[in-house]
C-alpha positions in Angstrom: 29.4 -14.7 29.3 27.5 -15.6 26.2 29.3 -18.0 23.8 30.6 -16.6 20.6 27.9 -18.2 18.5 25.0 -17.5 20.9 23.5 -15.1 18.4 23.5 -18.0 15.9 21.8 -20.5 18.1 19.3 -17.9 19.4 18.2 -17.0 15.8 18.1 -20.6 14.6 15.8 -21.5 17.5 13.6 -18.5 17.0 13.4 -19.2 13.2 12.2 -22.8 13.9 9.2 -21.3 15.8 8.6 -18.5 13.4 8.4 -21.0 10.6 5.2 -22.2 12.2 3.9 -18.7 12.8 4.1 -17.4 9.2 2.8 -18.8 5.9 5.5 -20.6 3.9 5.6 -17.7 1.4 6.0 -15.0 4.1 8.6 -17.0 5.9 10.7 -17.8 2.8 10.4 -14.3 1.5 11.1 -12.2 4.6 12.2 -14.2 7.6 14.6 -16.9 6.2 16.6 -14.2 4.4 17.7 -12.5 7.7 21.1 -13.3 9.0 22.2 -12.9 12.6 25.3 -10.8 13.2 25.7 -10.4 16.9 24.0 -9.7 20.2 24.6 -6.1 21.1 24.1 -4.4 24.5 23.3 -7.7 26.0 19.7 -8.0 24.7 19.6 -6.8 21.1 19.9 -9.3 18.3 21.4 -7.6 15.3 20.1 -9.0 12.0 21.1 -8.3 8.5 18.5 -8.0 5.7 19.4 -8.6 2.1 17.7 -5.5 0.8 16.2 -2.2 1.9 12.7 -3.4 1.1 13.2 -6.4 3.4 14.4 -4.2 6.2 11.5 -1.8 5.8 8.9 -4.6 5.4 10.0 -6.6 8.4 10.3 -3.5 10.6 6.8 -2.4 9.5 5.0 -5.7 9.7 6.8 -8.2 11.9 8.6 -6.2 14.5 6.4 -7.2 17.5 6.3 -10.8 16.4 10.1 -11.0 16.3 10.5 -9.3 19.7 8.0 -11.6 21.3 9.6 -14.8 19.8 13.2 -13.7 20.7 12.1 -13.0 24.3 10.4 -16.4 24.6 13.5 -18.2 23.2 16.0 -16.3 25.3 14.0 -16.4 28.5 14.5 -12.6 29.0 13.5 -9.4 27.4 15.0 -9.3 23.9 14.9 -6.8 21.1 16.2 -6.8 17.6 17.9 -4.4 15.3 17.7 -4.8 11.5 20.1 -3.3 9.0 20.4 -3.8 5.3 23.5 -5.5 4.0 26.5 -3.4 3.1 25.9 -4.0 -0.6 22.3 -2.8 -0.2 22.9 0.0 2.2 24.4 2.6 -0.1 24.3 6.2 0.9 21.6 8.6 -0.3 22.7 10.1 -3.6 24.5 13.4 -3.2 22.6 16.3 -4.8 24.7 19.1 -6.1 23.3 22.6 -5.4 21.6 24.2 -8.3 24.1 26.1 -10.4 22.1 29.2 -11.0 19.3 31.2 -9.5 17.1 30.1 -12.4 17.6 26.5 -11.6 16.9 27.1 -7.9 13.5 28.6 -8.9 12.5 25.4 -10.7 13.3 23.4 -7.6 10.4 22.5 -5.3 11.6 21.3 -1.9 9.2 20.1 -0.5 6.5 20.5 -3.1 3.7 22.9 -1.9 1.0 20.4 -2.8 2.3 17.9 -0.3 0.0 17.7 2.7 1.7 18.0 6.1 -0.2 15.1 7.7 0.4 12.6 4.8 3.3 10.9 6.4 4.3 7.2 6.9 3.4 7.6 10.6 -0.2 8.5 9.8 -0.6 5.7 7.2 -2.6 2.7 8.4 -1.1 -0.6 7.1 -3.3 -3.5 6.3 -3.1 -6.6 4.2 -4.6 -4.6 1.3 -1.7 -2.1 1.1 1.3 -3.6 2.9 3.3 -4.3 -0.2 2.8 -0.7 -1.5 3.7 0.6 1.9 6.9 -1.5 2.3 8.1 -0.5 -1.2 7.4 3.2 -0.5 9.5 3.0 2.7 12.3 1.4 0.7 12.2 4.0 -2.0 12.0 6.9 0.5 15.1 5.5 2.3 17.2 5.2 -0.8 15.6 7.0 -3.8 16.9 6.1 -7.2 18.6 2.8 -6.1 15.8 0.4 -5.7 12.3 -0.1 -7.3 12.7 2.6 -9.9 10.1 3.4 -10.9 7.7 2.6 -8.2 4.3 2.1 -9.8 1.3 2.0 -7.4 -2.1 1.3 -8.7 -5.6 1.0 -7.2 -9.0 2.7 -7.0 -9.3 6.3 -6.0 -9.3 7.3 -2.3 -7.3 4.3 -0.9 -4.0 6.0 -0.1 -1.9 6.1 -3.2 -1.4 9.9 -2.9 -0.8 9.6 0.8 2.1 7.3 0.1 3.6 9.6 -2.5 3.4 12.5 -0.1 5.0 10.4 2.6 7.9 9.5 0.3 8.4 13.3 -0.5 8.4 14.1 3.2 10.9 11.4 4.0 13.3 12.3 1.2 13.1 16.0 2.0 13.8 15.3 5.7 16.9 13.3 4.8 18.1 15.8 2.2 16.6 19.3 2.3 18.5 20.1 -0.9 16.7 17.4 -2.9 14.9 18.7 -5.9 11.4 17.3 -5.7 8.3 17.7 -7.8 4.9 16.3 -7.1 2.4 16.8 -9.9 -0.5 15.2 -11.7 -0.1 13.9 -15.3 -2.6 16.6 -16.3 -0.2 19.2 -14.9 2.7 17.7 -16.8 0.6 17.7 -20.0 -0.5 21.3 -19.5 3.0 22.4 -18.8 4.3 20.7 -21.9 1.5 22.3 -24.1 2.3 25.8 -22.6 6.1 25.2 -23.3 5.3 24.3 -27.0 3.1 27.3 -27.4 5.5 29.8 -25.9 8.7 28.3 -27.4 10.1 27.4 -24.0 10.6 23.7 -24.3 14.2 23.8 -23.2 13.4 25.3 -19.7 10.5 22.9 -19.4 12.8 19.9 -20.0 15.5 21.3 -17.5 12.8 21.7 -14.9 11.7 18.1 -15.0 14.9 16.3 -16.1 17.1 17.8 -13.4 14.9 16.6 -10.5 16.0 14.1 -7.9 12.5 12.8 -7.2 9.6 13.0 -9.6 6.2 11.9 -8.3 3.3 11.9 -10.8 -0.3 11.1 -9.8 -2.9 9.6 -12.1 -0.4 8.6 -14.9 -3.3 6.9 -16.7 -4.4 10.4 -17.9 -1.5 10.3 -20.4 -3.5 7.7 -22.4 -4.0 8.9 -26.0 -1.8 11.9 -25.7 0.9 10.8 -28.1 3.1 13.9 -28.0 3.0 14.2 -24.3 3.8 10.5 -24.0 6.9 11.0 -26.3 8.1 13.8 -24.1 7.5 11.9 -20.8 9.3 8.9 -22.3 12.5 10.9 -22.7 12.0 12.6 -19.3 11.7 9.2 -17.7 14.8 7.9 -19.5 16.8 10.9 -18.4 15.9 10.6 -14.8 16.2 6.8 -14.7 19.6 6.8 -16.4 20.8 9.3 -13.8 19.5 7.1 -10.9 16.8 9.7 -10.0 13.7 8.3 -8.5 10.3 8.2 -10.3 7.1 7.3 -8.5 3.8 6.9 -10.4 0.2 6.2 -9.5 -2.6 5.0 -11.6 -6.2 3.6 -11.1 -5.2 0.5 -13.0 -2.1 -1.6 -13.9 0.0 -0.1 -16.7 -0.8 -3.0 -19.0 -4.5 -2.1 -18.7 -4.1 1.6 -19.7 -5.6 1.9 -23.1 -3.7 4.0 -25.7 -0.5 4.0 -23.7 2.7 3.4 -25.7 4.1 -0.1 -25.2 7.5 1.3 -24.5 6.0 3.3 -21.5 4.2 0.3 -20.3 7.5 -1.6 -20.3 9.3 1.1 -18.4 6.6 1.4 -15.8 7.1 -2.3 -15.1 10.9 -2.1 -14.7 10.9 -1.4 -11.0 8.3 -2.4 -8.4 4.6 -2.6 -9.2 2.4 -2.6 -6.1 -1.4 -2.5 -5.8 -3.7 -1.0 -3.2 -7.1 -2.5 -2.7 -10.1 -1.4 -0.7 -9.4 -2.0 3.1 -11.1 -4.8 4.9 -13.3 -4.1 7.9 -10.6 -4.4 10.5 -8.4 -2.0 8.6 -11.2 0.5 8.2 -11.9 0.4 11.9 -8.2 1.1 12.5 -8.3 4.0 10.1 -11.3 5.5 11.7 -9.8 5.3 15.2 -6.5 6.8 14.0 -8.2 9.7 12.3 -10.5 10.2 15.2 -7.5 10.2 17.7 -5.8 12.8 15.6 -8.8 15.0 16.2 -8.7 14.2 20.0 -11.9 12.1 19.6 -12.3 8.6 20.9 -15.0 6.8 19.0 -17.3 4.3 20.8 -16.6 0.8 19.5 -20.1 0.3 18.2 -20.0 3.6 16.4 -16.7 2.8 14.8 -17.9 -0.6 13.6 -21.1 0.8 12.3 -19.3 3.4 10.2 -16.7 1.0 9.0 -19.3 -1.6 8.0 -21.2 0.9 5.9 -18.3 2.9 4.4 -16.1 0.5 2.6 -15.1 1.9 -0.8 -13.2 5.1 0.0 -10.8 6.1 2.8 -11.6 9.7 2.1 -15.2 9.1 3.0 -14.0 7.7 6.4 -12.1 10.9 7.0 -15.2 12.9 6.0 -17.2 10.9 8.5 -14.8 11.7 11.3 -14.8 15.4 10.4 -18.6 15.5 10.7 -18.7 13.6 13.9 -16.1 15.9 15.4 -18.3 18.8 14.5 -21.4 17.2 16.0 -19.5 16.3 19.2 -18.3 19.8 19.5 -21.9 21.0 19.6 -23.7 18.4 21.7 -20.8 17.2 23.9 -22.9 14.0 24.5 -22.2 10.4 23.7 -23.2 9.5 20.2 -26.0 7.2 19.2 -26.0 5.2 16.0 -29.3 6.9 14.9 -27.6 10.3 15.1 -24.6 9.0 13.1 -26.7 7.5 10.4 -28.6 10.8 10.0 -25.4 12.8 10.0 -23.7 10.6 7.4 -26.9 10.0 5.3 -25.4 11.2 1.9 -22.2 9.3 2.4 -24.0 6.1 3.3 -26.4 6.5 0.3 -23.4 6.9 -2.0 -21.7 3.9 -0.5 -24.8 1.8 -0.7 -25.3 2.6 -4.3 -22.0 1.0 -5.1 -22.2 -1.9 -2.6 -21.6 -5.4 -3.8 -23.1 -8.4 -2.0 -21.4 -11.6 -1.1 -24.0 -13.4 -3.2 -23.0 -11.4 -6.3 -19.4 -12.2 -5.7 -20.2 -15.9 -5.2 -22.0 -16.1 -8.5 -19.3 -14.3 -10.4 -16.6 -16.5 -9.0 -18.6 -19.7 -9.5 -19.2 -18.8 -13.2 -15.5 -18.1 -13.8 -14.4 -21.4 -12.2 -17.3 -23.3 -13.7 -18.6 -24.7 -10.4 -22.2 -24.7 -9.0 -23.4 -21.8 -7.0 -24.4 -24.3 -4.3 -20.7 -25.3 -4.0 -20.1 -21.9 -2.4 -22.0 -22.9 0.7 -21.4 -26.7 0.7 -19.0 -28.6 2.9 -17.2 -30.2 0.0 -13.5 -29.8 0.2 -12.1 -30.9 -3.2 -9.5 -28.4 -4.4 -11.4 -27.5 -7.5 -14.2 -26.3 -5.3 -12.4 -25.3 -2.1 -10.1 -22.8 -3.7 -12.8 -20.9 -5.7 -14.8 -20.7 -2.5 -11.7 -19.2 -0.8 -11.3 -16.7 -3.6 -15.0 -15.6 -3.2 -14.4 -15.2 0.6 -11.3 -13.2 0.0 -13.1 -10.9 -2.5 -15.9 -10.5 -0.1 -13.5 -9.2 2.6 -12.1 -6.8 0.0 -15.2 -5.5 -1.8 -18.0 -5.5 0.8 -18.4 -3.9 4.1 -19.4 -7.2 5.8 -17.8 -8.4 9.0 -15.8 -11.6 8.9 -18.6 -13.3 10.9 -21.2 -12.2 8.4 -19.2 -13.4 5.5 -18.7 -16.8 7.1 -22.5 -17.1 7.6 -23.1 -16.4 3.9 -20.6 -19.2 3.0 -22.6 -22.0 4.7 -22.4 -20.9 8.3 -18.6 -21.0 8.5 -16.9 -19.2 11.4 -14.7 -16.1 11.0 -11.5 -18.1 11.4 -12.3 -19.9 8.2 -12.7 -16.6 6.4 -9.3 -15.4 7.8 -7.7 -18.6 6.6 -9.3 -18.3 3.2 -8.0 -14.7 2.9 -4.5 -15.7 3.9 -4.5 -18.7 1.5 -5.5 -16.5 -1.5 -3.0 -13.8 -0.6 -0.2 -16.4 -0.4 -1.2 -18.0 -3.7 -1.3 -14.6 -5.4 2.3 -14.0 -4.2 3.7 -17.2 -5.6 1.5 -17.9 -8.6 1.2 -15.3 -11.3 -1.8 -17.1 -12.8 -3.7 -17.0 -9.6 -2.8 -13.3 -9.1 -4.0 -12.4 -12.6 -7.3 -14.4 -12.1 -8.1 -12.7 -8.8 -7.3 -9.3 -10.1 -9.4 -9.9 -13.2 -12.4 -11.0 -11.0 -11.9 -7.9 -8.7 -11.8 -5.6 -11.7 -15.0 -7.2 -13.2 -16.8 -6.9 -9.9 -15.6 -3.4 -9.3 -17.1 -2.3 -12.6 -20.5 -3.2 -11.3 -20.2 -1.4 -8.0 
């Protein structure tokens, strides 16, 4: 029989190994905060997480690593079960049924605009979107309690809307009576103008302020619309004060939205702010394969890599590429050749190429910002004032170009792909722990993106 504290010794031993597996920032943020409770069913280590976000993040990103390490330490097949602490694991808010037929008609559960396949299960998680994904999972599990509002920003076509739809699906599945609205900020503006013109402001306010979950896409379109901003400010306050969840997306951080009231900027930053960036090559290949599999198509590895290396800016273009290939395969029923794919996707590839950055352009921009020589980007010098800017340039190259890791390494003085992976991980870790680094990298990304 296992000793009473066997779960403690098992976890302590596993943690000592995991400490060497993860970066210090990842380990301190996600792993060290987990507490062992018991071993259940003989081979399941029950762990307690301090928050719902930690629970969702670990399950989404580190599950296989934990299982593997626990199995190695225990010497037998082991699994884990993660639960948020009692303080964090509050019940979903109860939602009273609408009091009248009129109020039921303003309810949208689930919203008609929500796409059926935009679920968490169909979302490909990579380094570029994992924080937004983890926060969305936490919000979906306990709307109104954590990360309220959730503000997701990033360029178009990278999955912001997918995550909003996934939240709506999840909330509705847990509570079919939930009052949910998914709209664009343009729709909110038009509804408000119509209400003013028709003298029906009171019903307008009830419709939006009695919701349980309000999801608004492209909130940056409120810029400059003072009256609409005033109305949304009060709508936001009403929902937030009543612990109702608000989720917003934008193509840029709230602080960078011109002509947006400072009080709105402040409120948008109250909860969780998460960015989504262009997916790296490996993530793009995974997205292609997932979308192809959903259409019962298995892409040849060389075809998948060819498309992913040439289509780097927009996930929707990847989906469009798969749709065309499915159509072609349906007609020819023969193995694809790269020449066929290039011809089939000609317009998509031309559009992507017109916006493509090169690693050399990124190197020059980063070198200018950090005031180092362009030659330092390819040199073997390792002083920190040179090595870190070089790592930033490598990181941005993985994010903003369609180049493979091997190709990026070659451009940076013939370094191998492992060096590029290390550089990317180093920069990501520094962005997590150092606000100045994060602001600098986001500034450089924004400047480079303007020239795409």
